[in-house]
N, C-alpha and C positions, 0 to 999 in steps of 0.2 A: 601809157595809152595804151588801151586796149585795141588790136587793129580788128575791125569787123569785115568779116568774110561777105563779098557781095553777093555769093549766091546763098547765102543763109538770110540776107536782108530782100533778096526777090523771091525764094521761096516765103515767107513771113508775110510781105506783102501779097502775094496772091492767094495764100491761105485767107488773109484778113478781107482782101476785096471780094471773092467769092463768098464768104460768109454773110457779109452787107448783101451782097446779091442774091442769095439764098433767102435772107432774112426779109425781102420785100414780098416773097409769096409764103412763107410758114414761119412758124413760132421757132425759138432758139430751142426748145424741147423737143422739137419735132426733126431737128436735124441733125441726122446721124454723122459720126466722123467718115464712116466708109463714102456716104453722099460728099461730103465735104472735099473729100480726097480725090474722089472720082473728077468733081468741078474742077479742082485745083490743079488736077492731073501730077498728082504725087502719090507716092506711097503711104499707108498706115505708119510705116517705121519713120518715115520723115517727119511725118507729122507728130508723133510721140517724141520727137527728139526734141519739139520745140514748145509742145502744148500736151495737156492732159485730157481736155477735153474744150467742146465748142463753147461753153460757159467763159473757160479760162482765156480763149482767144478775144471773146468780147470784153472782160473783164480789163483786159491787159489793154485794150486799143482804148477804154474808156480812161484808165489811168495815166495813159501816156497824154493823150490829149488834155486832161486836166492838169497834168503836171507842166508841158508846155505851154499852158494857158496861165498858170502860175507863175513861171517863169516871167513870161512876158509882161504881167500885171506887176510884179513885183517891182520891175526895173521902171515901170511907169509910174508906180506911185509917188518914187521921190520927187516927180514934177508934176502932178495929179493937182488940178485946183477946177472945184465944182463950178466955177463962176465965168473960167475961162472955156466958153463954148469951141472954140477954133483946136484947143489941145484936145479937148474931150472928141470933138470929129474926128481929128485925126489919131486918137488913140482906139476909139472904137470902130473905124474904119480898118486899121491895122489887123484888130482881132477877126472880124468879119473875113477878111482876106485871107487871115490865118486858117479859118474855118472852112473858106471855099477852097483853099489849095489843099487841103487834108479832107477830103468829102469821106471819107470810110471811117476816118476817127470822127467826125463829127455827128456822120449816121449813128455811130456806135453810142454817142454821148445824147443826141437829142433825140433820136428815133426811138432808137432799140436799146435804150439802156438796161441793165441789168436789176438797176433798182431806180428809184426818182430821188436817189440822197442830193445830189446838187440843186435840183429846185426846191426841195424840203428846205436843205441848208440857207438858201438864201432867203426864205421865206422867214424861217426862224430868226434869221440874223437880222432880217430888215429892223425889227424892234430897238435892236441895241445901235444899230449904223445907220439912223434916220438923218438923210443929209436935205432932205426939198421939202416935208411937210409933218405936221404936227400929228397928223391922222394916219395910224395903222393900216387903216382900212384903205386909203387910198394908197396907200405906197403899196402895199399887197397886191391891189388891183394893177397899178402901174408896172410893177416886177413882173406879174403873170403875164400881163398884156406883152412885153418887151420879150420875154423869153419864148412865149407863144409864136410871135412874128418871127423869130428866128428860128423855131421848130417849124413853121409852114414853110419859110423860105427852104429848109433843107430838105423837108418833104416834097418839095415841088422841083427839086435838083436843082436849087441855086438859081432860080428861074430870072431873079434880076441882078441887077450888078450890086455887088458891096455899098457904091456910092447911092444907090436907088432907096436899097432898103435903110440904109443911115436916114437918108431923107426923109422916109415916110414914118421911121420912128420919132425924127425930130418934130414932123407936124404933127403926129399925133398925140403930143404933148410931153409930159415930163420923163416919158420912159427913160430916154437916154440919160437924164440928169440923175434918176435914181438907181437905174439898174448898173450903171459902169463903176460908180463908187462901191455899190452893194457888192460885185464880184469881185473887184479889188481887195476889199477889206477881207473879204470871204476867205478867197484865195493866198491872201497874203499872211494869214493867220491873227489878224489885228482884231482885237476883240473890246 
């Protein structure tokens, strides 16, 4: 097992945090490495030790949050049952808590993504993994609603508790029932 240097972790976290902070005010293409290094209070050589560009920082953040979500959802897939609303509630709540506990990575995925691949994959996949309705249009509408609620929650700095957001999603209709199995199937590679 490779031992991770705490200073390296701290430096990467500082770079990532400052990048997400800067993204609130400007486009990724307008953030120079010099500005980012000034904000993170590191020198450019330290930055280049870990990354080649600001876009790479964001890409790695996206990749990590997706990988961690996949790992969690693969574990949950073994016991997943769309009819067991209590299990779905617990599973979805854990996912929302993960997103809230990792705000920089979550913002990178939902608010400042390099591309819209995550959402596009969910929509394309919905036709193959329909769990709630036989209407592709209803399912697409529901998935979009669930994802937009999460994105809005992230944009509003996690202003609701994960429990409250979960409750709202359940009250809004079948978004919880549809979105969770789709995300699980997509991230576990089941087609």
